[in-house]
C-alpha positions in Angstrom: 92.1 77.5 143.2 90.2 78.8 141.3 88.0 76.9 137.7 89.5 76.7 134.6 86.4 78.1 133.1 87.5 81.7 134.6 91.0 81.4 133.9 89.8 80.6 129.7 87.2 83.4 129.6 90.1 86.0 130.7 92.5 84.4 128.1 89.8 84.3 125.8 89.7 88.5 127.3 92.9 89.3 126.8 93.5 88.4 123.5 89.9 89.8 122.0 92.1 93.0 123.2 95.6 92.7 121.7 93.3 92.0 118.2 91.0 95.0 118.9 94.2 97.1 120.0 95.6 95.4 116.2 93.1 96.8 114.8 92.4 100.0 115.9 96.6 101.2 114.7 96.6 104.2 112.2 99.0 104.8 109.7 99.6 108.6 108.8 99.1 108.5 105.2 100.6 112.4 105.2 103.8 111.3 107.5 104.7 108.0 105.1 104.0 110.6 101.9 106.8 112.0 102.9 109.2 109.8 103.4 108.4 108.5 99.6 109.0 111.7 99.4 112.4 111.5 101.1 113.1 108.0 99.1 112.5 109.2 95.5 114.7 112.1 96.1 117.3 109.9 97.5 116.8 107.9 94.6 116.8 109.9 92.1 114.0 109.7 90.8 111.7 111.7 88.8 108.7 112.4 90.2 104.9 115.2 89.4 103.6 114.3 92.8 102.8 112.0 96.3 100.5 112.1 98.1 97.6 110.2 100.0 94.7 110.1 97.9 91.4 111.7 99.1 89.2 108.6 98.3 91.1 106.0 98.9 92.2 106.6 103.3 95.0 103.5 102.2 96.4 104.2 98.7 99.6 107.0 98.4 98.9 107.9 94.4 102.2 108.2 92.7 102.3 110.7 89.7 106.0 109.4 87.5 106.7 110.7 84.2 107.6 106.8 83.3 104.1 104.6 84.4 100.7 104.9 83.5 99.9 104.6 87.3 101.2 104.0 90.1 100.2 103.6 93.7 101.2 102.3 97.3 98.2 100.1 99.4 97.9 99.0 103.0 95.5 97.0 102.9 94.6 93.2 104.8 97.4 90.1 104.3 96.1 87.9 101.8 95.8 85.6 104.5 94.5 87.2 107.5 92.0 89.5 108.2 94.3 90.8 111.2 97.5 91.5 109.0 98.1 93.8 106.9 101.0 94.9 104.0 102.0 97.1 102.0 101.4 96.1 98.0 103.5 98.7 95.1 101.1 98.3 92.0 103.1 99.6 88.8 100.5 99.6 85.9 97.5 98.5 87.7 99.9 95.9 89.0 100.7 94.3 92.3 105.0 94.4 91.8 105.4 94.4 95.2 104.5 93.3 98.6 106.3 93.2 102.2 103.6 92.2 105.4 104.0 95.2 107.9 105.1 94.3 111.8 104.5 97.5 113.4 102.7 100.5 112.2 105.6 103.2 113.7 107.3 105.8 111.3 110.1 104.9 111.8 109.1 101.3 110.0 106.7 103.3 107.9 110.5 104.8 106.6 112.1 102.0 106.3 109.1 101.0 104.2 108.9 102.9 102.1 112.7 102.7 101.3 111.7 98.7 100.7 109.6 99.3 98.0 110.6 102.5 96.5 114.1 101.0 96.8 112.6 97.4 93.9 110.5 100.3 92.2 113.3 101.3 90.8 115.1 98.6 90.5 111.7 96.5 88.7 112.1 100.0 86.4 115.6 99.1 85.6 115.2 96.0 85.0 111.9 96.8 82.6 113.9 99.2 80.4 116.7 96.8 80.0 114.3 94.2 78.5 112.0 96.7 77.0 115.6 98.7 74.7 116.5 94.9 73.9 113.4 94.3 71.9 
C-alpha cells in the first residue's frame, strides 16, 4: 500500500494541471464578434461596427447610434481568478454579467444572444422612462 503523501501529491498535481488548462483556455474573439453581429441582425438593432478591440484582446467594441459607448469585456470573475465572466458595458456602466461555463463557439453564441437580448430590453426600458420625462 502506498503512503498517503504519494496520493496527496498525485491529487495536487492533477489539480494543478486542471487549473493550468483552465487558465490556458482562450476565447476566439473574432468568432464571438461575428456571433454578436448575427445577433444584432436577428434582434433588429442598428449598429455601425462590431469588432474586437485592437488594444485589448478581451474586449469587443460595439458602435451603435443610440449609445455613447458600448462593449463586451471578458474578465476574471470577481470572486475567483480562475473563472471568467462576460460583462456588457453600456455608457461605461456594467449592466449585465454572465459567468462563462465553457469557451466553445456554440456556448459563446448563446452568451452573445443572452447579452444582446438583455441590451435590447435594457434600451427599451430606458427609452420608456426617458420618453415619460
